[in-house]
N, CA, C and O of each residue as an XYZ file, in Angstrom:
884
protein
N      60.826    -25.932    -35.776
C      59.900    -25.502    -34.734
C      58.511    -25.368    -35.331
O      58.357    -25.144    -36.531
N      57.492    -25.510    -34.470
C      56.133    -25.353    -34.935
C      55.775    -23.889    -35.003
O      56.621    -23.021    -34.790
N      54.464    -23.605    -35.312
C      54.005    -22.235    -35.311
C      54.540    -21.429    -36.458
O      54.545    -20.201    -36.371
N      55.006    -22.064    -37.566
C      55.449    -21.343    -38.737
C      56.833    -20.760    -38.633
O      57.193    -19.922    -39.459
N      57.624    -21.155    -37.666
C      58.982    -20.630    -37.534
C      59.845    -21.163    -38.665
O      59.868    -22.366    -38.922
N      60.548    -20.278    -39.332
C      61.355    -20.659    -40.487
C      62.828    -20.798    -40.149
O      63.518    -21.616    -40.758
N      63.332    -20.021    -39.193
C      64.741    -20.109    -38.835
C      64.927    -19.589    -37.424
O      64.116    -18.809    -36.923
N      65.999    -20.025    -36.789
C      66.320    -19.578    -35.440
C      67.773    -19.149    -35.405
O      68.619    -19.775    -36.043
N      68.073    -18.098    -34.674
C      69.424    -17.564    -34.562
C      69.830    -17.585    -33.098
O      69.072    -17.161    -32.226
N      71.025    -18.081    -32.837
C      71.591    -18.082    -31.492
C      72.799    -17.165    -31.506
O      73.714    -17.353    -32.308
N      72.810    -16.172    -30.621
C      73.896    -15.198    -30.588
C      74.711    -15.354    -29.307
O      74.196    -15.747    -28.261
N      76.001    -15.034    -29.424
C      76.840    -14.943    -28.244
C      77.282    -16.274    -27.693
O      77.559    -16.373    -26.497
N      77.362    -17.326    -28.534
C      77.766    -18.638    -28.061
C      79.284    -18.748    -28.192
O      79.795    -19.333    -29.147
N      79.995    -18.177    -27.223
C      81.455    -18.120    -27.298
C      82.069    -19.164    -26.388
O      81.716    -19.227    -25.210
N      82.965    -19.976    -26.888
C      83.604    -20.979    -26.050
C      84.745    -21.624    -26.798
O      84.907    -21.419    -28.001
N      85.534    -22.400    -26.089
C      86.658    -23.075    -26.709
C      86.176    -24.293    -27.468
O      85.020    -24.700    -27.350
N      87.078    -24.870    -28.247
C      86.733    -26.089    -28.965
C      86.360    -27.178    -27.967
O      86.849    -27.192    -26.838
N      85.506    -28.073    -28.385
C      84.977    -29.072    -27.489
C      86.044    -30.042    -27.009
O      86.872    -30.507    -27.792
N      86.017    -30.338    -25.731
C      86.825    -31.401    -25.161
C      85.884    -32.574    -24.874
O      84.891    -32.384    -24.172
N      86.153    -33.773    -25.386
C      85.207    -34.881    -25.233
C      84.889    -35.224    -23.792
O      83.841    -35.808    -23.517
N      85.767    -34.875    -22.868
C      85.513    -35.209    -21.484
C      84.635    -34.206    -20.760
O      84.274    -34.428    -19.604
N      84.282    -33.104    -21.416
C      83.487    -32.076    -20.778
C      82.008    -32.255    -21.109
O      81.663    -32.667    -22.216
N      81.131    -31.945    -20.142
C      79.695    -32.079    -20.402
C      79.211    -31.009    -21.353
O      79.878    -30.000    -21.583
N      78.023    -31.257    -21.905
C      77.424    -30.288    -22.810
C      76.437    -29.401    -22.065
O      75.747    -29.849    -21.149
N      76.379    -28.135    -22.470
C      75.339    -27.233    -21.999
C      74.168    -27.336    -22.963
O      74.365    -27.516    -24.164
N      72.955    -27.222    -22.446
C      71.777    -27.347    -23.296
C      70.841    -26.176    -23.068
O      70.628    -25.767    -21.927
N      70.285    -25.638    -24.125
C      69.287    -24.586    -24.033
C      68.037    -25.054    -24.750
O      68.091    -25.379    -25.936
N      66.910    -25.094    -24.048
C      65.641    -25.466    -24.644
C      64.820    -24.213    -24.891
O      64.706    -23.360    -24.011
N      64.248    -24.096    -26.078
C      63.410    -22.969    -26.437
C      62.017    -23.495    -26.738
O      61.826    -24.266    -27.678
N      61.058    -23.082    -25.949
C      59.695    -23.553    -26.169
C      59.025    -22.743    -27.261
O      59.095    -21.514    -27.276
N      58.378    -23.445    -28.169
C      57.669    -22.815    -29.264
C      56.188    -22.788    -28.916
O      55.607    -23.850    -28.691
N      55.548    -21.610    -28.861
C      54.148    -21.545    -28.465
C      53.180    -22.026    -29.531
O      51.979    -22.106    -29.276
N      53.673    -22.345    -30.714
C      52.797    -22.771    -31.787
C      52.418    -24.225    -31.698
O      52.710    -24.878    -30.696
N      51.764    -24.758    -32.739
C      51.331    -26.155    -32.741
C      52.502    -27.103    -32.593
O      53.595    -26.826    -33.086
N      52.284    -28.214    -31.919
C      53.336    -29.198    -31.719
C      53.605    -29.955    -32.996
O      52.771    -29.998    -33.901
N      54.783    -30.553    -33.057
C      55.125    -31.396    -34.181
C      54.330    -32.693    -34.119
O      53.595    -32.934    -33.161
N      54.480    -33.520    -35.134
C      53.788    -34.799    -35.147
C      54.192    -35.666    -33.971
O      53.439    -36.545    -33.552
N      55.393    -35.415    -33.432
C      55.867    -36.184    -32.286
C      55.108    -35.838    -31.019
O      55.227    -36.529    -30.007
N      54.306    -34.737    -31.079
C      53.596    -34.301    -29.889
C      54.358    -33.269    -29.096
O      53.864    -32.781    -28.079
N      55.572    -32.921    -29.548
C      56.374    -31.934    -28.854
C      56.545    -30.689    -29.710
O      56.382    -30.717    -30.930
N      56.878    -29.602    -29.037
C      57.097    -28.343    -29.726
C      58.289    -27.652    -29.103
O      58.342    -27.483    -27.885
N      59.256    -27.246    -29.927
C      60.397    -26.546    -29.355
C      61.648    -26.701    -30.191
O      61.645    -27.353    -31.236
N      62.724    -26.086    -29.710
C      64.001    -26.130    -30.389
C      65.080    -26.222    -29.322
O      64.895    -25.742    -28.204
N      66.196    -26.831    -29.659
C      67.264    -27.013    -28.690
C      68.602    -26.660    -29.318
O      68.884    -27.028    -30.458
N      69.429    -25.936    -28.553
C      70.810    -25.718    -28.961
C      71.704    -26.459    -27.987
O      71.444    -26.465    -26.783
N      72.748    -27.081    -28.495
C      73.692    -27.811    -27.655
C      75.052    -27.151    -27.803
O      75.548    -26.981    -28.917
N      75.658    -26.778    -26.672
C      76.936    -26.065    -26.681
C      77.973    -26.898    -25.962
O      77.743    -27.342    -24.837
N      79.114    -27.116    -26.596
C      80.173    -27.936    -26.028
C      81.200    -27.052    -25.330
O      81.775    -26.152    -25.943
N      81.425    -27.314    -24.050
C      82.369    -26.514    -23.279
C      83.769    -27.089    -23.376
O      83.949    -28.306    -23.341
N      84.760    -26.220    -23.497
C      86.150    -26.635    -23.454
C      86.627    -26.728    -22.016
O      85.909    -26.358    -21.087
N      87.835    -27.221    -21.841
C      88.401    -27.389    -20.502
C      88.539    -26.034    -19.817
O      89.148    -25.113    -20.363
N      87.973    -25.919    -18.624
C      88.084    -24.688    -17.866
C      87.324    -23.515    -18.454
O      87.540    -22.372    -18.054
N      86.437    -23.787    -19.399
C      85.694    -22.706    -20.047
C      84.211    -22.796    -19.713
O      83.711    -23.847    -19.312
N      83.521    -21.679    -19.885
C      82.069    -21.645    -19.764
C      81.497    -21.077    -21.049
O      82.162    -20.308    -21.743
N      80.282    -21.447    -21.366
C      79.626    -20.908    -22.549
C      78.452    -20.057    -22.118
O      77.953    -20.191    -21.001
N      78.012    -19.179    -23.006
C      76.889    -18.315    -22.667
C      76.146    -17.857    -23.900
O      76.669    -17.909    -25.012
N      74.939    -17.417    -23.697
C      74.103    -16.891    -24.776
C      73.673    -15.486    -24.416
O      73.321    -15.219    -23.267
N      73.698    -14.596    -25.369
C      73.169    -13.260    -25.147
C      71.778    -13.106    -25.749
O      71.025    -12.215    -25.354
N      71.428    -13.977    -26.713
C      70.125    -13.832    -27.353
C      69.794    -15.063    -28.178
O      70.677    -15.685    -28.768
N      68.511    -15.410    -28.212
C      67.985    -16.407    -29.133
C      66.846    -15.754    -29.906
O      65.937    -15.180    -29.306
N      66.889    -15.837    -31.225
C      65.834    -15.270    -32.046
C      65.194    -16.381    -32.879
O      65.896    -17.233    -33.423
N      63.883    -16.373    -32.977
C      63.151    -17.319    -33.813
C      62.255    -16.520    -34.752
O      61.510    -15.643    -34.314
N      62.331    -16.823    -36.028
C      61.646    -16.030    -37.043
C      60.561    -16.851    -37.728
O      60.734    -18.043    -37.982
N      59.439    -16.195    -38.024
C      58.336    -16.867    -38.705
C      57.619    -15.908    -39.638
O      58.181    -14.892    -40.049
N      56.388    -16.230    -39.967
C      55.621    -15.442    -40.939
C      54.562    -14.554    -40.294
O      53.746    -13.964    -41.003
N      54.556    -14.446    -38.971
C      53.534    -13.657    -38.295
C      53.686    -12.178    -38.654
O      54.809    -11.680    -38.729
N      52.578    -11.471    -38.876
C      52.662    -10.034    -39.193
C      53.095     -9.241    -37.972
O      52.759     -9.582    -36.838
N      53.843     -8.182    -38.223
C      54.308     -7.302    -37.155
C      53.523     -5.999    -37.166
O      53.087     -5.568    -38.234
N      53.326     -5.351    -36.015
C      53.781     -5.790    -34.682
C      52.936     -6.947    -34.160
O      51.778     -7.109    -34.544
N      53.535     -7.752    -33.274
C      52.812     -8.876    -32.701
C      51.741     -8.396    -31.730
O      51.889     -7.359    -31.083
N      50.677     -9.154    -31.640
C      49.601     -8.816    -30.712
C      50.073     -8.993    -29.277
O      50.972     -9.788    -29.001
N      49.463     -8.251    -28.373
C      49.797     -8.382    -26.969
C      49.388     -9.767    -26.458
O      48.391    -10.321    -26.922
N      50.141    -10.332    -25.512
C      49.771    -11.645    -24.964
C      48.375    -11.617    -24.362
O      47.971    -10.627    -23.752
N      47.640    -12.712    -24.537
C      46.278    -12.796    -24.021
C      46.238    -13.285    -22.580
O      45.276    -13.020    -21.859
N      47.280    -13.998    -22.159
C      47.312    -14.560    -20.807
C      48.474    -13.954    -20.030
O      49.520    -13.672    -20.615
N      48.316    -13.750    -18.731
C      49.417    -13.229    -17.926
C      50.551    -14.241    -17.833
O      50.347    -15.440    -18.021
N      51.750    -13.743    -17.539
C      52.893    -14.633    -17.380
C      52.688    -15.514    -16.154
O      52.243    -15.030    -15.113
N      53.012    -16.814    -16.266
C      52.922    -17.670    -15.074
C      53.972    -17.333    -14.017
O      53.877    -17.777    -12.873
N      54.980    -16.540    -14.411
C      55.956    -16.054    -13.441
C      55.315    -14.917    -12.657
O      55.181    -13.810    -13.176
N      54.922    -15.173    -11.423
C      54.178    -14.204    -10.626
C      55.006    -12.978    -10.267
O      54.450    -11.934     -9.927
N      56.322    -13.092    -10.340
C      57.187    -11.962     -9.987
C      57.353    -10.975    -11.140
O      57.796     -9.849    -10.915
N      57.012    -11.364    -12.362
C      57.263    -10.521    -13.531
C      56.519     -9.196    -13.398
O      55.292     -9.166    -13.312
N      57.279     -8.103    -13.381
C      56.705     -6.767    -13.291
C      56.228     -6.376    -11.905
O      55.690     -5.283    -11.726
N      56.415     -7.243    -10.925
C      55.953     -6.951     -9.567
C      56.896     -5.978     -8.870
O      58.059     -5.846     -9.251
N      56.391     -5.307     -7.860
C      57.188     -4.361     -7.081
C      58.089     -5.115     -6.112
O      57.636     -6.013     -5.401
N      59.352     -4.750     -6.089
C      60.316     -5.366     -5.180
C      60.820     -4.328     -4.186
O      60.970     -3.153     -4.520
N      61.080     -4.774     -2.965
C      61.696     -3.941     -1.942
C      62.891     -4.703     -1.381
O      63.017     -5.910     -1.588
N      63.762     -4.001     -0.677
C      64.963     -4.650     -0.150
C      65.438     -3.925      1.096
O      65.141     -2.748      1.302
N      66.181     -4.648      1.921
C      66.769     -4.042      3.115
C      67.915     -3.101      2.749
O      68.238     -2.176      3.494
N      68.520     -3.354      1.595
C      69.641     -2.530      1.135
C      69.832     -2.783     -0.347
O      69.674     -3.914     -0.808
N      70.170     -1.745     -1.100
C      70.487     -1.878     -2.526
C      71.702     -1.023     -2.839
O      71.746      0.157     -2.494
N      72.683     -1.621     -3.491
C      73.875     -0.877     -3.889
C      73.486      0.236     -4.859
O      72.614      0.049     -5.708
N      74.130      1.386     -4.730
C      73.758      2.561     -5.521
C      73.914      2.354     -7.023
O      73.244      3.019     -7.813
N      74.794      1.435     -7.425
C      75.005      1.220     -8.856
C      74.074      0.182     -9.470
O      74.136     -0.068    -10.674
N      73.210     -0.428     -8.655
C      72.293     -1.448     -9.151
C      70.855     -0.965     -9.022
O      70.587      0.050     -8.379
N      69.927     -1.702     -9.642
C      68.531     -1.273     -9.660
C      67.639     -2.400     -9.176
O      67.653     -3.501     -9.726
N      66.875     -2.119     -8.156
C      66.010     -3.115     -7.543
C      64.948     -3.627     -8.506
O      64.603     -4.809     -8.476
N      64.423     -2.747     -9.366
C      63.361     -3.159    -10.284
C      63.834     -4.175    -11.320
O      63.012     -4.830    -11.960
N      65.150     -4.312    -11.491
C      65.654     -5.283    -12.455
C      65.584     -6.716    -11.931
O      65.869     -7.662    -12.666
N      65.210     -6.876    -10.672
C      65.010     -8.213    -10.124
C      63.818     -8.923    -10.763
O      63.780    -10.152    -10.802
N      62.841     -8.153    -11.266
C      61.582     -8.739    -11.719
C      61.239     -8.345    -13.153
O      60.063     -8.239    -13.501
N      62.256     -8.128    -13.985
C      62.000     -7.686    -15.361
C      62.153     -8.798    -16.391
O      62.079     -8.537    -17.592
N      62.365    -10.042    -15.940
C      62.511    -11.204    -16.823
C      63.719    -11.086    -17.746
O      63.722    -11.646    -18.843
N      64.749    -10.356    -17.306
C      65.988    -10.251    -18.072
C      67.143    -10.759    -17.215
O      67.375    -10.275    -16.107
N      67.856    -11.737    -17.747
C      68.973    -12.325    -17.028
C      70.282    -11.757    -17.556
O      70.467    -11.637    -18.767
N      71.181    -11.408    -16.657
C      72.477    -10.880    -17.071
C      73.584    -11.510    -16.259
O      73.831    -11.110    -15.122
N      74.262    -12.508    -16.841
C      75.335    -13.198    -16.141
C      76.722    -12.758    -16.601
O      77.724    -13.210    -16.046
N      76.798    -11.892    -17.599
C      78.110    -11.496    -18.095
C      78.795    -10.557    -17.112
O      78.144     -9.911    -16.292
N      80.104    -10.493    -17.207
C      80.888     -9.649    -16.297
C      80.464     -8.197    -16.380
O      80.508     -7.491    -15.372
N      80.058     -7.735    -17.540
C      79.731     -6.327    -17.722
C      78.233     -6.055    -17.638
O      77.785     -4.944    -17.924
N      77.468     -7.051    -17.251
C      76.030     -6.869    -17.129
C      75.698     -5.902    -16.004
O      76.343     -5.913    -14.955
N      74.689     -5.066    -16.225
C      74.217     -4.170    -15.177
C      72.793     -4.524    -14.779
O      72.163     -3.768    -14.041
N      72.271     -5.645    -15.243
C      70.889     -6.002    -14.945
C      70.845     -6.868    -13.691
O      70.848     -8.096    -13.781
N      70.805     -6.238    -12.532
C      70.821     -7.003    -11.293
C      70.523     -6.105    -10.099
O      70.552     -4.877    -10.181
N      70.237     -6.773     -8.987
C      70.253     -6.178     -7.659
C      71.447     -6.762     -6.926
O      71.793     -7.927     -7.123
N      72.079     -5.955     -6.079
C      73.135     -6.498     -5.234
C      73.175     -5.742     -3.916
O      72.655     -4.633     -3.790
N      73.808     -6.379     -2.940
C      74.004     -5.783     -1.624
C      75.453     -5.343     -1.443
O      75.944     -5.249     -0.318
N      76.130     -5.075     -2.550
C      77.525     -4.623     -2.466
C      77.658     -3.465     -1.469
O      76.866     -2.522     -1.492
N      78.673     -3.549     -0.592
C      78.981     -2.526      0.406
C      77.913     -2.402      1.491
O      77.880     -1.404      2.210
N      77.049     -3.395      1.616
C      76.019     -3.344      2.655
C      76.655     -3.388      4.047
O      77.657     -4.075      4.244
N      76.087     -2.671      5.005
C      76.582     -2.743      6.384
C      76.032     -3.963      7.132
O      76.377     -4.195      8.290
N      75.176     -4.737      6.462
C      74.473     -5.833      7.127
C      75.085     -7.190      6.791
O      75.468     -7.416      5.643
N      75.186     -8.088      7.752
C      75.620     -9.452      7.455
C      74.531    -10.253      6.744
O      74.817    -11.253      6.085
N      73.282     -9.810      6.882
C      72.138    -10.453      6.219
C      71.278     -9.371      5.588
O      70.991     -8.350      6.212
N      70.872     -9.601      4.353
C      69.953     -8.691      3.666
C      68.804     -9.490      3.074
O      68.870    -10.715      2.971
N      67.752     -8.785      2.687
C      66.586     -9.451      2.112
C      66.022     -8.660      0.951
O      66.206     -7.447      0.854
N      65.331     -9.371      0.072
C      64.518     -8.756     -0.972
C      63.119     -9.350     -0.866
O      62.965    -10.537     -0.578
N      62.107     -8.532     -1.096
C      60.720     -8.974     -1.028
C      59.999     -8.583     -2.307
O      60.272     -7.533     -2.889
N      59.082     -9.430     -2.738
C      58.305     -9.186     -3.953
C      56.828     -9.135     -3.583
O      56.294    -10.068     -2.984
N      56.178     -8.037     -3.944
C      54.752     -7.867     -3.698
C      53.987     -8.338     -4.930
O      54.158     -7.783     -6.015
N      53.149     -9.351     -4.771
C      52.476     -9.971     -5.909
C      51.223     -9.222     -6.354
O      50.656     -9.541     -7.399
N      50.786     -8.238     -5.585
C      49.633     -7.440     -5.986
C      48.316     -7.992     -5.481
O      47.408     -7.223     -5.168
N      48.194     -9.294     -5.395
C      47.008     -9.959     -4.859
C      47.438    -11.342     -4.387
O      48.577    -11.755     -4.608
N      46.538    -12.041     -3.748
C      46.881    -13.352     -3.202
C      46.982    -14.402     -4.297
O      46.091    -14.527     -5.138
N      48.074    -15.154     -4.279
C      48.314    -16.243     -5.220
C      48.822    -17.452     -4.455
O      49.363    -17.322     -3.356
N      48.643    -18.626     -5.042
C      49.263    -19.823     -4.498
C      50.661    -19.936     -5.083
O      50.827    -19.982     -6.302
N      51.664    -19.980     -4.219
C      53.055    -20.062     -4.666
C      53.699    -21.311     -4.077
O      53.363    -21.741     -2.974
N      54.641    -21.889     -4.841
C      55.303    -23.098     -4.384
C      56.725    -23.252     -4.883
O      57.404    -24.215     -4.527
N      57.195    -22.301     -5.717
C      58.535    -22.384     -6.275
C      59.129    -20.978     -6.361
O      58.465    -20.038     -6.799
N      60.382    -20.848     -5.940
C      61.129    -19.605     -6.129
C      62.430    -19.949     -6.843
O      63.175    -20.825     -6.406
N      62.696    -19.248     -7.950
C      63.942    -19.400     -8.693
C      64.789    -18.147     -8.496
O      64.323    -17.029     -8.714
N      66.025    -18.346     -8.086
C      66.977    -17.250     -7.906
C      68.120    -17.414     -8.893
O      68.764    -18.462     -8.933
N      68.373    -16.387     -9.686
C      69.498    -16.402    -10.614
C      70.606    -15.572     -9.973
O      70.638    -14.347    -10.093
N      71.507    -16.264     -9.294
C      72.538    -15.611     -8.501
C      73.711    -15.177     -9.375
O      74.132    -15.887    -10.289
N      74.218    -13.995     -9.064
C      75.328    -13.409     -9.813
C      76.572    -13.411     -8.940
O      76.488    -13.213     -7.728
N      77.724    -13.634     -9.555
C      78.954    -13.616     -8.781
C      80.142    -13.138     -9.593
O      80.601    -13.833    -10.499
N      80.639    -11.957     -9.273
C      81.834    -11.440     -9.939
C      82.185    -10.096     -9.305
O      81.296     -9.343     -8.907
N      83.479     -9.797     -9.213
C      83.958     -8.491     -8.772
C      83.343     -8.064     -7.447
O      82.644     -7.054     -7.378
N      83.601     -8.823     -6.410
C      83.112     -8.475     -5.084
C      81.755     -9.051     -4.740
O      81.307     -8.957     -3.598
N      81.095     -9.652     -5.732
C      79.803    -10.285     -5.491
C      79.977    -11.795     -5.576
O      80.679    -12.297     -6.455
N      79.342    -12.512     -4.668
C      79.447    -13.963     -4.670
C      78.177    -14.598     -4.155
O      77.236    -13.906     -3.767
N      78.156    -15.898     -4.152
C      76.988    -16.594     -3.648
C      76.855    -16.368     -2.148
O      77.863    -16.267     -1.450
N      75.632    -16.289     -1.644
C      75.466    -16.162     -0.202
C      75.874    -17.452      0.495
O      75.883    -18.522     -0.113
N      76.210    -17.342      1.772
C      76.496    -18.539      2.549
C      75.251    -19.413      2.636
O      75.338    -20.640      2.654
N      74.091    -18.763      2.690
C      72.812    -19.476      2.714
C      71.706    -18.500      2.341
O      71.897    -17.284      2.372
N      70.550    -19.045      1.988
C      69.382    -18.208      1.753
C      68.142    -18.947      2.232
O      68.136    -20.174      2.325
N      67.099    -18.194      2.534
C      65.844    -18.763      3.008
C      64.690    -17.972      2.417
O      64.825    -16.785      2.119
N      63.556    -18.637      2.251
C      62.350    -18.009      1.706
C      61.286    -17.936      2.786
O      61.084    -18.882      3.547
N      60.609    -16.795      2.839
C      59.486    -16.596      3.749
C      58.299    -16.056      2.965
O      58.467    -15.470      1.896
N      57.092    -16.258      3.502
C      55.877    -15.713      2.887
C      55.114    -14.914      3.930
O      55.237    -15.154      5.132
N      54.332    -13.970      3.455
C      53.521    -13.145      4.348
C      52.225    -13.880      4.665
O      51.505    -14.298      3.759
N      51.928    -14.038      5.956
C      50.728    -14.780      6.340
C      49.588    -13.878      6.796
O      48.610    -14.350      7.376
N      49.714    -12.587      6.535
C      48.686    -11.634      6.924
C      49.042    -10.851      8.170
O      48.519     -9.760      8.396
N      49.924    -11.401      8.972
C      50.325    -10.716     10.184
C      51.827    -10.598     10.348
O      52.301     -9.853     11.207
N      52.573    -11.316      9.544
C      54.031    -11.284      9.629
C      54.641    -12.274      8.662
O      53.929    -12.965      7.933
N      55.963    -12.342      8.658
C      56.680    -13.250      7.769
C      56.781    -14.633      8.413
O      57.135    -14.775      9.583
N      56.460    -15.638      7.613
C      56.457    -17.012      8.112
C      57.359    -17.880      7.240
O      57.417    -17.674      6.028
N      58.066    -18.849      7.830
C      58.902    -19.758      7.024
C      58.028    -20.683      6.191
O      56.863    -20.923      6.508
N      58.622    -21.197      5.116
C      57.905    -22.124      4.246
C      58.271    -23.558      4.629
O      59.255    -23.795      5.330
N      57.462    -24.506      4.157
C      57.726    -25.923      4.374
C      58.489    -26.440      3.152
O      57.895    -26.832      2.147
N      59.812    -26.430      3.265
C      60.668    -26.735      2.119
C      60.577    -28.198      1.701
O      60.582    -29.103      2.535
N      60.492    -28.408      0.375
C      60.493    -29.759     -0.187
C      61.853    -30.123     -0.764
O      62.365    -31.218     -0.529
N      62.436    -29.195     -1.524
C      63.730    -29.477     -2.147
C      64.373    -28.178     -2.580
O      63.708    -27.150     -2.713
N      65.687    -28.238     -2.800
C      66.403    -27.117     -3.413
C      67.472    -27.687     -4.327
O      68.124    -28.685     -4.018
N      67.627    -27.026     -5.451
C      68.578    -27.473     -6.449
C      69.265    -26.261     -7.079
O      68.604    -25.388     -7.641
N      70.608    -26.211     -6.980
C      71.514    -27.136     -6.304
C      71.392    -27.051     -4.781
O      70.751    -26.147     -4.244
N      72.012    -28.000     -4.107
C      71.877    -28.089     -2.659
C      72.498    -26.893     -1.950
O      72.014    -26.479     -0.897
N      73.564    -26.336     -2.513
C      74.205    -25.150     -1.953
C      74.112    -24.017     -2.966
O      74.110    -24.279     -4.169
N      74.035    -22.772     -2.522
C      73.908    -21.644     -3.447
C      75.026    -21.642     -4.490
O      76.192    -21.866     -4.167
N      74.650    -21.386     -5.743
C      75.602    -21.426     -6.854
C      75.418    -20.196     -7.728
O      74.305    -19.897     -8.161
N      76.510    -19.483     -7.988
C      76.459    -18.295     -8.835
C      76.435    -18.682    -10.302
O      76.807    -19.797    -10.668
N      75.993    -17.752    -11.141
C      75.911    -17.918    -12.580
C      74.981    -19.092    -12.924
O      75.213    -19.820    -13.889
N      73.944    -19.257    -12.130
C      73.056    -20.403    -12.323
C      71.703    -20.126    -11.683
O      71.561    -19.219    -10.863
N      70.706    -20.930    -12.075
C      69.403    -20.877    -11.433
C      69.427    -21.728    -10.170
O      69.863    -22.879    -10.197
N      68.963    -21.163     -9.079
C      68.846    -21.868     -7.807
C      67.356    -21.992     -7.497
O      66.679    -20.988     -7.275
N      66.854    -23.209     -7.481
C      65.402    -23.436     -7.328
C      65.075    -23.990     -5.952
O      65.658    -24.980     -5.509
N      64.129    -23.333     -5.280
C      63.617    -23.804     -4.001
C      62.145    -24.165     -4.188
O      61.334    -23.319     -4.566
N      61.806    -25.424     -3.921
C      60.436    -25.919     -4.034
C      59.898    -26.152     -2.631
O      60.572    -26.747     -1.791
N      58.683    -25.681     -2.380
C      58.117    -25.807     -1.045
C      56.626    -26.111     -1.126
O      56.020    -26.021     -2.193
N      56.053    -26.466     -0.006
C      54.619    -26.755      0.061
C      53.848    -25.515     -0.380
O      54.039    -24.443      0.194
N      52.967    -25.635     -1.404
C      52.249    -24.452     -1.894
C      51.467    -23.751     -0.785
O      50.865    -24.392      0.076
N      51.494    -22.423     -0.828
C      50.831    -21.616      0.180
C      50.248    -20.376     -0.483
O      50.822    -19.856     -1.440
N      49.118    -19.900      0.016
C      48.489    -18.693     -0.501
C      49.083    -17.470      0.188
O      49.112    -17.397      1.417
N      49.553    -16.519     -0.600
C      50.181    -15.316     -0.045
C      50.183    -14.210     -1.084
O      49.975    -14.463     -2.271
N      50.418    -12.990     -0.641
C      50.550    -11.877     -1.583
C      51.945    -11.268     -1.556
O      52.206    -10.284     -2.249
N      52.856    -11.854     -0.750
C      54.221    -11.354     -0.663
C      55.182    -12.504     -0.382
O      54.877    -13.422      0.379
N      56.353    -12.430     -1.020
C      57.404    -13.430     -0.820
C      58.696    -12.697     -0.508
O      59.016    -11.687     -1.134
N      59.437    -13.214      0.464
C      60.707    -12.585      0.839
C      61.825    -13.626      0.826
O      61.631    -14.770      1.236
N      62.998    -13.208      0.347
C      64.184    -14.061      0.350
C      65.247    -13.391      1.196
O      65.576    -12.223      0.985
N      65.787    -14.136      2.163
C      66.839    -13.627      3.041
C      68.173    -14.241      2.650
O      68.273    -15.445      2.413
N      69.201    -13.394      2.585
C      70.534    -13.834      2.186
C      71.522    -13.583      3.326
O      71.647    -12.460      3.814
N      72.214    -14.628      3.737
C      73.340    -14.481      4.656
C      74.599    -14.376      3.801
O      75.012    -15.350      3.172
N      75.200    -13.200      3.783
C      76.352    -12.974      2.911
C      77.547    -13.826      3.342
O      77.788    -14.024      4.533
N      78.281    -14.320      2.361
C      79.530    -15.044      2.623
C      80.659    -14.010      2.638
O      81.511    -13.997      1.750
N      80.654    -13.158      3.642
C      81.616    -12.054      3.723
C      83.055    -12.559      3.605
O      83.391    -13.607      4.157
N      83.911    -11.814      2.883
C      83.741    -10.428      2.425
C      82.942    -10.263      1.134
O      82.831     -9.149      0.624
N      82.382    -11.353      0.595
C      81.571    -11.254     -0.612
C      80.145    -10.851     -0.256
O      79.622    -11.223      0.794
N      79.530    -10.084     -1.149
C      78.135     -9.695     -0.979
C      77.283    -10.371     -2.051
O      77.772    -10.725     -3.125
N      76.026    -10.539     -1.742
C      75.122    -11.263     -2.632
C      74.661    -10.399     -3.801
O      74.377     -9.213     -3.641
N      74.594    -11.019     -4.984
C      74.025    -10.375     -6.160
C      73.024    -11.297     -6.825
O      73.247    -12.506     -6.893
N      71.916    -10.742     -7.319
C      70.862    -11.524     -7.971
C      70.453    -10.791     -9.242
O      70.131     -9.603     -9.202
N      70.465    -11.496    -10.369
C      70.048    -10.854    -11.616
C      68.557    -11.010    -11.881
O      67.973    -10.221    -12.623
N      67.931    -12.032    -11.273
C      66.484    -12.210    -11.476
C      65.916    -13.120    -10.399
O      66.581    -14.042     -9.927
N      64.676    -12.844    -10.019
C      63.907    -13.722     -9.153
C      62.604    -14.052     -9.864
O      61.931    -13.161    -10.383
N      62.250    -15.327     -9.889
C      60.995    -15.774    -10.490
C      60.214    -16.567     -9.455
O      60.789    -17.332     -8.681
N      58.905    -16.381     -9.449
C      58.040    -17.034     -8.476
C      56.915    -17.735     -9.232
O      56.275    -17.146    -10.102
N      56.685    -19.005     -8.888
C      55.726    -19.836     -9.621
C      54.754    -20.506     -8.657
O      55.051    -20.711     -7.480
N      53.589    -20.838     -9.191
C      52.626    -21.578     -8.392
C      53.067    -23.011     -8.169
O      52.860    -23.579     -7.097
N      53.685    -23.596     -9.205
C      54.261    -24.934     -9.109
C      55.412    -25.008    -10.108
O      55.663    -24.041    -10.826
N      56.100    -26.116    -10.165
C      57.276    -26.214    -11.027
C      56.884    -26.056    -12.489
O      56.072    -26.831    -12.994
N      57.445    -25.069    -13.176
C      57.103    -24.839    -14.594
C      57.690    -25.891    -15.500
O      57.495    -25.839    -16.714
């Protein structure tokens, strides 16, 4: 890696021995330092999944010669949701709404870093993120959680505040096409200026929706 990184550590990569017929999982780590001679900068780990198994990471560490403590970042995060205030129509008592926007993903069975609508009386619930000021937004990433009574919603939709009420967006694409748990679900839409974004979830009852993180971008990162 560039930027003086001497070694990288990947933790929590647990899985069965590789089966040649199974696809590989890939994790890309961007290095903020100078690019290599190839013009690229970064590091990649490749994890081979066994039959019927999933792999996961709990941490990636990259070490270099920079003096500690590190200086505070000079530029704000391009993720507009990071640290923003979130509200919801309902939040399960054992979960925390503020963990929707803390840039921490928790997909493990024992993770507590999420919002969920577990035990909600509503067939549809929503979460909204207040951006603090007007920004141009065009991408919403949802990291959906599914385990122990929580599952993917039957459907979800994104709305933006237009100054007088909630308005639908002009959708361009979504990937994957149907909501998928333990994964990033990306909705790309025509960029619009707004200071609030809302996501509505139609629960696939008897399962309730869970989300470990929401990220909002001006365009595809």
